C-alpha positions as CSV (number, residue, x, y, z in Angstrom):
1,X,-87.5,-58.8,-108.9
2,X,-91.0,-58.3,-108.4
3,X,-92.2,-54.8,-109.0
4,X,-95.2,-53.1,-108.5
5,X,-97.1,-50.0,-109.7
6,X,-97.7,-46.4,-108.1
7,X,-99.2,-43.8,-108.8
8,X,-98.3,-40.3,-107.4
9,X,-99.1,-36.7,-108.6
10,X,-96.3,-34.1,-109.3
11,X,-96.4,-30.5,-110.5
12,X,-96.2,-30.0,-113.7
13,X,-92.4,-28.3,-113.9
14,X,-91.2,-31.5,-112.0
15,X,-92.7,-33.8,-114.7
16,X,-91.1,-31.6,-117.2
17,X,-87.5,-31.9,-115.3
18,X,-88.1,-35.4,-115.4
19,X,-88.9,-35.8,-118.8
20,X,-85.7,-34.0,-119.9
21,X,-83.6,-35.8,-117.6
22,X,-85.0,-38.5,-118.5
23,X,-84.1,-37.5,-122.3
24,X,-80.8,-37.0,-121.4
25,X,-80.3,-40.3,-119.5
26,X,-82.5,-42.1,-122.0
27,X,-84.2,-43.5,-119.9
28,X,-88.0,-44.3,-119.9
29,X,-89.5,-41.6,-117.0
30,X,-90.5,-44.3,-115.1
31,X,-87.4,-45.9,-114.7
32,X,-86.3,-43.1,-113.7
33,X,-88.1,-42.1,-111.4
34,X,-88.2,-45.8,-110.0
35,X,-84.3,-45.4,-109.3
36,X,-84.6,-41.9,-107.8
37,X,-87.2,-43.1,-105.5
38,X,-85.5,-46.5,-104.4
39,X,-82.0,-44.5,-103.7
40,X,-84.0,-42.0,-102.1
41,X,-86.0,-44.4,-99.6
42,X,-82.6,-46.4,-98.7
43,X,-81.0,-43.2,-97.6
44,X,-84.4,-41.7,-95.6
45,X,-84.2,-45.5,-94.0
46,X,-80.7,-45.3,-93.2
47,X,-81.2,-41.4,-91.3
48,X,-84.4,-42.6,-89.3
49,X,-82.8,-46.0,-88.0
50,X,-79.5,-43.5,-86.7
51,X,-82.0,-41.2,-85.7
52,X,-84.0,-44.0,-83.7
53,X,-80.7,-45.4,-82.6
54,X,-79.6,-42.0,-80.9
55,X,-83.3,-41.7,-79.9
56,X,-83.0,-44.4,-77.8
57,X,-79.9,-46.8,-78.2
58,X,-79.1,-50.3,-78.5
């Protein structure tokens, strides 16, 4: 799988939570964020697709 890097700004409290959860899961913070972003992106795309189908039909 080809990957790329993105940069985002997050509040310090979110960064602290990411660091904490990364330690608990024994993942690097960047890997943990990547997994979360991938899962949420799939969820958002599915929800958006369903919304479009409701509005415009098939």
